[in-house]
N, C-alpha and C positions, 0 to 999 in steps of 0.2 A: 236752557241747554239746544243747542240748535243741532239738528244733524244733517247731514248732505246725505239725499241717495244718485249714487249712478245708474239710469240708465240707460242697458245693451242697444244695441241697432233689432229687432226680431229678422233673423237672414231668413224667415221663412217668408218676409216679403214678397211681392215682385218687384221686379227693380225695369228700368228704365230702358224703354227697347231703343237696344244700340241702330245705331242710323246706318242705313241703307243706301247701296247705290249700288250705277245698273253693271254687271260682269261689264259692260264696255264705255266706263268713264275710270276700270282701272289701265294700270302703267306694267310696261312689261317686267316678270320679273316681282309678281304685287300676287300677294294671296291674301283669298277672300272667304268665306262659309256663308251659302246660302242661303239666305233667310227667306226668300220665295222665289214664286216661278210666278208671270201672268201670263198671259193669249188663254186664251186655247185650241180645239180643236189639232187637227198635225202638227203644230209649229210646237206645241205642251206637249205632244205625243213624244216627236224629237228629241225633243230637250232631255225627258225623263228616261228616254230609250239609253242616255248618253249616261246616266246613274244622272247628271244634274238633278239633284235633289233635297231637302232643304235638312242641314247640317252638313252636308257636304262639303272637303274643301277641294276648291278652283282652282289655278292659275293661272293669267295671263303668261303666257309663255313668247309673243311679241306675235307685231300685226306683217301685212306687206305695206309693203309699198309707197301707198296709199290708202293704208288702214281698211283692209278690206277687204280678204274676209279677218278673222284673227285665231290664234294661234293657242284653245287651249288647252290643259295638263290635267285629268279627273278621273280619278281611280288609277292614278299610272299613265295610261291613255289620253294620247295624244290627238283630238278632229279638230276641224279647221270649223268654223262658224261666222259666219253672216252677222251683219255687227247689230239689224234690225235683229238678226234674230239674241240674240246673246241680253237686247235692251231689254228685254224679256224678262232676265236672271236677276235679284235682285243678291246683293250682297254685303257682308259686313267686317269691314276690315281687322273692324274695333277689337274685336274678337280671338282675332287670328292672332299669331306672336310672331315676329321677324325672325326670318329665313328657318320658318311651316312648312315644315311634309308635306304634301301633295297624297 
């Protein structure tokens, strides 16, 4: 007599790291979850002072007519930042649901 066994995957195993893209790559209205911030010195410090830290949701509100600067919504606060600075912030859109608040 043959017995079958069911293997249930261990939920504690690490999952694949979601693909991250630059904050500058988001389209207007898109929400992303910050996964990391590159850069150093004043640029990094300025981003952190604005509340851009890993685990925080950020929404790209709109772009200026020529694409620079961009307006973002972080924790209910609106900021205009240059694309160069936004390119240091990496977000995952896979972890955010459609219409998620910021």
